[in-house]
C-alpha positions as CSV (number, residue, x, y, z in Angstrom):
1,M,124.0,12.5,103.9
2,N,126.7,11.4,106.2
3,R,126.0,10.8,110.1
4,R,128.0,14.4,110.9
5,D,125.8,16.0,108.4
6,S,122.5,14.7,109.8
7,S,123.4,15.8,113.2
8,V,121.3,18.6,114.8
9,I,124.2,20.9,115.3
10,T,124.6,21.5,111.6
11,V,122.2,24.3,111.9
12,F,124.7,26.5,113.3
13,R,126.4,26.6,109.9
14,V,123.5,28.9,109.1
15,R,124.7,32.6,110.3
16,E,121.1,34.0,110.5
17,F,120.0,30.9,112.6
18,R,123.0,31.5,115.0
19,F,121.9,35.2,115.7
20,L,118.2,34.1,115.9
21,W,119.2,31.4,118.2
22,S,121.5,33.8,120.6
23,A,118.6,36.3,120.9
24,E,115.9,33.8,121.9
25,V,118.3,32.1,124.4
26,L,119.0,35.3,125.9
27,S,115.3,36.4,126.0
28,I,114.4,33.0,127.7
29,F,117.2,33.4,130.4
30,G,115.8,36.9,131.5
31,D,112.1,35.7,131.2
32,Q,113.0,33.1,133.9
33,L,114.8,35.3,136.0
34,A,111.7,37.1,136.0
35,R,109.0,34.3,136.7
36,V,111.3,33.2,139.8
37,A,111.3,36.8,140.9
38,L,107.3,37.5,140.7
39,A,106.6,34.1,142.1
40,V,108.8,35.1,145.3
41,L,107.7,38.5,145.2
42,V,103.7,38.0,145.0
43,Y,103.8,34.9,147.5
44,G,106.1,36.9,149.7
45,R,103.4,39.6,149.8
46,T,100.2,37.7,149.9
47,Q,101.1,33.8,151.4
48,S,98.6,32.9,148.9
49,A,99.0,30.0,146.3
50,V,96.1,31.7,143.9
51,W,97.8,35.3,143.9
52,A,101.1,33.4,143.3
53,T,99.2,31.6,140.1
54,V,97.4,34.7,139.1
55,V,100.5,36.5,138.4
56,Y,102.1,33.5,137.2
57,A,99.3,32.9,134.7
58,L,99.4,36.2,133.4
59,T,102.9,35.4,132.1
60,F,100.7,33.2,129.7
61,L,96.8,33.7,129.5
62,P,97.0,37.2,127.9
63,A,98.5,35.7,124.9
64,L,95.2,33.9,123.7
65,L,94.0,37.9,122.7
66,G,97.4,39.0,121.3
67,G,97.4,36.0,119.2
68,V,94.2,36.6,117.6
69,L,94.5,40.5,117.5
70,L,98.2,40.9,116.5
71,S,99.4,37.7,115.0
72,W,98.6,39.0,111.6
73,L,101.4,41.9,112.0
74,A,103.9,38.6,111.1
75,D,101.7,38.5,107.7
76,R,102.0,42.5,106.7
77,Y,105.1,43.9,107.5
78,R,108.8,42.8,107.8
79,R,109.5,39.7,110.1
80,R,112.7,41.1,111.7
81,A,110.9,44.6,111.9
82,V,108.2,43.4,114.0
83,M,110.7,41.3,116.3
84,V,113.0,44.1,117.0
85,G,110.4,46.6,117.6
86,V,108.4,44.1,119.8
87,D,111.7,43.7,121.8
88,V,112.6,47.1,122.7
89,A,109.0,47.7,123.8
90,R,109.3,44.9,126.3
91,A,112.5,45.8,127.4
92,G,110.7,49.3,128.6
93,L,108.0,47.9,130.0
94,V,109.7,45.1,132.3
95,A,111.8,48.1,133.5
96,A,109.0,49.9,134.5
97,M,107.9,46.6,136.7
98,A,111.3,46.7,138.5
99,V,110.5,50.3,139.8
100,P,110.6,49.8,143.9
101,G,106.9,50.0,145.1
102,V,105.1,49.3,142.1
103,P,101.5,48.4,143.5
104,L,100.3,44.8,142.7
105,W,97.8,45.6,140.3
106,A,100.2,48.0,138.2
107,L,102.6,45.2,138.1
108,C,100.0,42.9,136.8
109,G,98.9,45.2,133.9
110,L,102.5,45.7,132.9
111,L,102.6,42.0,132.8
112,V,99.6,42.1,130.7
113,V,101.0,44.2,128.2
114,V,104.6,42.6,127.9
115,V,102.7,39.2,127.4
116,L,100.3,40.8,124.5
117,L,103.3,41.8,122.4
118,G,105.0,38.6,122.8
119,S,102.2,37.1,120.2
120,P,103.5,39.0,117.1
121,F,106.8,38.3,118.0
122,T,106.2,34.6,118.1
123,A,104.4,34.4,114.8
124,A,107.1,36.3,113.0
125,Q,109.8,34.1,114.7
126,G,108.0,31.0,113.6
127,A,107.0,32.4,110.4
128,L,110.8,33.2,109.3
129,L,112.4,29.8,110.8
130,P,111.5,27.9,108.0
131,E,113.2,30.6,105.6
132,V,116.4,30.7,107.5
133,L,116.4,26.9,107.6
134,P,115.0,25.3,104.5
135,G,114.3,21.6,104.0
136,E,115.4,19.1,106.6
137,L,117.4,21.8,108.4
138,Y,114.2,23.0,109.6
139,D,113.4,19.8,112.0
140,R,116.8,20.1,113.2
141,G,116.6,23.8,114.1
142,L,113.6,22.8,115.6
143,A,115.0,20.2,117.9
144,V,117.9,22.9,118.8
145,R,115.7,25.7,120.0
146,Q,113.5,23.2,121.9
147,M,116.7,21.7,123.6
148,T,118.6,25.2,124.2
149,S,115.7,27.2,125.3
150,Q,114.9,24.5,128.0
151,A,118.6,24.7,128.9
152,A,118.2,28.5,129.1
153,Q,115.3,28.2,131.3
154,L,117.0,25.7,133.7
155,V,119.9,28.0,134.2
156,G,117.4,30.9,134.5
157,F,115.3,29.2,137.3
158,A,118.0,27.7,139.3
159,G,119.8,31.4,138.9
160,G,116.7,33.1,139.4
161,G,116.0,31.2,142.9
162,V,120.0,32.0,144.1
163,L,120.1,35.6,142.8
164,V,116.5,36.4,144.5
165,A,117.4,35.0,147.4
166,A,120.7,36.8,147.4
167,I,119.8,40.1,146.2
168,S,116.2,41.0,145.3
169,P,113.6,40.3,142.7
170,G,113.8,44.1,141.1
171,F,117.3,43.0,140.3
172,A,116.0,39.8,138.3
173,L,113.3,42.2,136.6
174,V,116.1,44.5,135.4
175,A,118.2,41.6,133.9
176,D,115.2,40.7,132.0
177,A,114.8,44.1,130.5
178,V,118.5,44.1,129.5
179,T,118.0,40.5,127.6
180,F,115.3,42.1,125.5
181,L,117.5,44.7,124.7
182,L,120.3,42.4,123.9
183,S,118.0,40.2,121.6
184,A,116.8,43.1,119.8
185,A,120.2,44.3,119.0
186,L,121.4,40.6,117.7
187,I,118.5,40.4,115.7
188,R,118.6,43.8,114.2
189,L,122.6,42.9,113.2
190,G,122.5,39.1,112.0
191,V,119.3,38.8,110.5
192,A,118.4,39.8,106.7
193,N,115.7,42.4,106.2
194,R,113.7,40.6,103.9
195,P,111.0,41.9,102.3
196,R,107.3,41.8,104.0
197,P,105.3,38.9,102.8
198,T,103.0,38.7,100.1
199,V,99.9,39.7,101.1
200,T,96.9,37.8,100.2
201,R,93.4,39.0,99.7
202,D,92.3,38.3,103.2
203,A,95.4,39.2,104.7
204,G,95.2,41.2,107.9
205,G,91.8,40.4,108.5
206,S,91.5,36.6,108.3
207,V,92.6,35.0,111.5
208,R,88.9,33.6,112.0
209,G,89.5,32.1,108.5
210,V,92.8,30.7,109.7
211,I,91.3,29.3,112.9
212,T,88.4,27.7,110.7
213,S,91.1,25.9,108.3
214,I,92.8,24.3,111.2
215,A,89.7,23.3,112.9
216,A,88.6,21.8,109.4
217,D,92.1,20.0,109.3
218,P,91.8,16.8,110.9
219,R,95.5,16.5,111.6
220,R,96.0,20.2,112.1
221,R,93.4,20.0,114.6
222,V,94.4,17.3,116.9
223,L,97.9,18.4,116.9
224,V,97.1,21.8,118.1
225,L,94.6,20.1,120.7
226,L,97.6,17.8,121.8
227,A,100.0,20.9,122.1
228,W,97.4,22.7,123.9
229,L,97.4,20.2,126.9
230,V,100.6,21.0,127.7
231,G,99.2,23.4,129.7
232,W,98.5,20.8,132.6
233,Y,102.0,19.9,132.4
234,V,103.2,23.3,133.5
235,V,101.0,23.4,136.7
236,P,103.8,22.0,139.1
237,E,106.2,25.0,137.6
238,A,103.4,27.3,138.7
239,L,102.9,25.7,142.2
240,A,106.8,26.0,142.6
241,A,106.5,28.5,145.5
242,P,104.1,26.9,147.5
243,Y,105.0,23.3,147.1
244,A,108.5,24.4,148.4
245,D,107.0,26.1,151.3
246,Q,105.1,22.7,151.8
247,L,108.6,21.0,152.1
248,G,109.6,23.6,154.8
249,A,112.2,25.0,151.9
250,G,112.8,28.6,150.5
251,P,113.7,30.8,147.3
252,V,116.7,28.5,146.5
253,V,114.3,25.2,146.3
254,V,112.1,27.4,144.3
255,G,114.5,27.8,141.5
256,V,115.2,24.1,141.8
257,L,111.9,23.0,141.6
258,M,111.1,25.3,138.5
259,A,114.4,23.9,136.9
260,A,113.3,20.2,137.2
261,D,110.8,20.6,134.2
262,P,113.5,22.4,131.6
263,L,116.2,19.8,132.5
264,G,114.0,17.2,131.5
265,S,113.1,18.9,128.6
266,V,116.5,19.3,127.2
267,L,117.6,15.3,127.8
268,G,114.0,14.3,126.6
269,A,114.3,16.6,123.1
270,W,118.1,15.2,122.9
271,L,116.8,11.8,123.3
272,F,113.8,11.8,121.0
273,V,115.6,13.2,118.4
274,R,119.0,11.3,118.4
275,Y,117.5,7.5,118.9
276,V,113.8,7.8,117.5
277,P,113.6,7.7,113.6
278,A,111.9,10.5,111.6
279,H,109.4,7.9,110.2
280,R,108.2,6.8,113.5
281,R,108.2,10.1,115.6
282,A,104.7,10.8,114.6
283,R,103.3,7.6,115.9
284,L,104.5,8.3,119.4
285,V,102.7,11.7,119.9
286,G,99.9,10.7,121.7
287,V,101.5,7.9,123.7
288,L,104.0,10.9,125.0
289,A,101.2,13.4,125.7
290,V,99.6,10.7,127.9
291,C,103.0,9.5,129.5
292,A,103.9,13.1,130.3
293,G,100.7,13.2,133.1
294,I,101.5,10.0,135.0
295,P,104.7,11.3,137.0
296,L,102.8,13.9,137.9
297,V,100.0,11.6,139.4
298,L,102.5,10.2,141.6
299,C,102.9,13.5,143.4
300,A,99.7,12.6,145.4
301,F,101.9,10.7,147.7
302,R,103.6,13.6,148.4
303,P,107.6,12.4,147.9
304,G,110.4,14.7,149.0
305,L,112.2,17.1,147.5
306,V,114.7,14.5,145.2
307,L,111.7,12.3,144.2
308,T,109.8,15.3,143.2
309,F,112.5,16.9,141.1
310,V,112.7,13.5,139.4
311,L,109.1,13.0,138.7
312,W,108.7,16.6,137.4
313,S,111.7,16.2,135.2
314,L,110.3,12.9,133.7
315,S,107.2,14.8,132.8
316,G,108.9,17.7,131.0
317,A,111.0,14.9,128.8
318,A,107.9,13.5,127.8
319,S,106.1,16.6,127.1
320,T,108.5,18.2,125.3
321,S,109.5,15.2,123.1
322,Y,105.5,15.4,122.2
323,L,105.6,19.1,121.8
324,L,108.6,18.8,119.3
325,Q,106.5,16.7,117.1
326,T,103.3,18.4,117.4
327,Q,104.8,21.9,116.1
328,S,106.8,20.5,113.3
329,G,104.1,18.7,111.8
330,F,101.7,21.8,112.1
331,V,104.3,24.1,110.4
332,R,104.8,22.0,107.7
333,A,101.1,21.5,107.1
334,T,100.3,25.2,107.1
335,P,100.5,27.2,103.8
336,D,103.1,29.8,103.6
337,A,100.9,32.7,103.3
338,D,98.9,32.1,106.3
339,R,102.1,30.9,108.4
340,G,102.3,33.7,110.5
341,R,99.0,34.0,111.8
342,A,98.4,30.2,112.1
343,I,101.4,29.8,114.4
344,G,100.4,33.2,116.2
345,V,97.1,31.6,117.1
346,A,98.5,28.2,117.8
347,A,101.5,29.5,119.9
348,S,99.1,31.7,121.5
349,G,97.0,29.0,122.3
350,I,99.4,27.1,124.0
351,V,100.1,30.1,126.1
352,A,96.6,30.6,126.9
353,A,96.0,27.1,128.1
354,Q,99.0,27.2,130.1
355,G,97.4,30.5,132.0
356,I,94.3,28.6,132.6
357,T,95.7,25.6,133.9
358,V,98.0,27.2,136.3
359,F,95.1,29.1,137.5
360,I,92.8,25.9,138.1
361,G,96.1,24.4,139.6
362,G,96.4,27.5,142.3
363,L,92.6,27.3,143.2
364,M,93.0,23.7,143.7
365,A,96.1,24.1,145.8
366,D,94.4,26.4,148.1
367,L,91.5,23.9,148.5
368,W,93.9,21.0,149.0
369,D,97.3,21.4,148.7
370,P,100.2,21.7,146.1
371,A,101.1,18.0,146.0
372,I,97.5,16.9,145.6
373,A,96.8,19.8,142.6
374,T,99.6,18.6,141.0
375,A,98.7,15.1,141.0
376,V,95.0,16.2,139.4
377,A,96.7,18.3,136.7
378,G,98.8,15.5,135.6
379,A,95.7,13.1,135.7
380,T,93.4,15.6,133.7
381,G,96.3,15.9,131.1
382,A,96.6,12.4,130.6
383,L,93.1,11.6,130.4
384,C,92.3,14.5,127.6
385,S,95.8,13.2,125.8
386,L,94.3,9.9,125.7
387,A,91.1,11.2,124.0
388,C,93.3,13.1,121.6
389,A,95.5,10.2,120.6
390,V,92.5,8.1,119.7
391,A,91.8,10.9,117.2
392,W,95.4,11.3,116.2
393,R,95.9,7.6,115.2
394,R,92.4,7.9,112.9
395,A,93.9,11.3,111.6
396,D,97.3,10.5,111.0
397,Q,96.3,7.5,108.5
398,P,97.5,8.3,104.6
399,P,94.5,7.8,102.3
400,A,94.9,4.3,100.3
401,G,97.9,3.9,98.2
402,V,99.9,6.8,100.0
403,A,102.5,6.2,102.3
404,P,102.9,7.9,105.6
405,T,104.6,11.3,105.7
406,G,106.1,11.0,109.6
407,G,105.1,14.8,110.1
């Protein structure tokens, strides 16, 4: 294989991937607009870091329940149909959130349902991708998705801050609803309507069995725990509104701070795939997970806007690099018959962990201040990752006489 063929951009030669990729980028862009809008809207009403992070946490936390209860849909029905149906439903719910004067409790309720519906979509998408991109193309496609999704978040957060400052949070929510509809259309037109997956005897009712199998596998167990720990590194993003207020800034700076992590993620994923050989990536998972927390610890010194942006970007670079490898290793180690449910459970755990940690971050920010809360989150993530890194070093050792796979 020549140098050009080994480039990550070769995945765009696959027509289905181009449509899946375009749909995902649109949805992520709209979601980030909505997150900025909700952060500004709720903090503006309440002037409370706890309320701001509660609503932000609701963009993550209900996914745990959704992953357990709904991820089996990706292994029971046609995966394209699951994705299209979920996108259409979410478009309607987000549009309802944009209605002026919606009470805060109703806004939270609609948000919970939107996040719940995201679980079967994520499971179907994750299970479908190895079929669209077989073999080595899968790793390259995963890297492209990481980089472009973070770039979409970067544009969405930065654009969201400007948009909310110039117009209104409701307009950003309408834009999010439109992106869901566009995503559904792209998937319907560009993705093959494959038959539903082969149903095993325990399909549809064995999510507990899938969780048990993950827990019993040392490699997958450590990989999923490391992936869930990324929640601590999302705390700064959730505290962007009160952090900007602490700096004496407004909505535009909220978007700028939220864009720091995605910017670092884009650069980190590209550098990781471009310069780290495939056979060495697995060894760096634990190291990078620990390193992701160190820049956040430095926020305890209350740096200004520019240095804060740099520190959050460095954290994003390290966290995305290690998360990329945990996802690749986990999917490759999961049997196809259980892939939808396993991906749904793992992905939902990531989302739920983010919801829990950002809520804790909000409590700490109200108790102390956003800078100290960010530092404590980084330290907690680094210490927990260190324990997992030791466990990963043991689990990644191949049996005697077997060469390491690098997954």
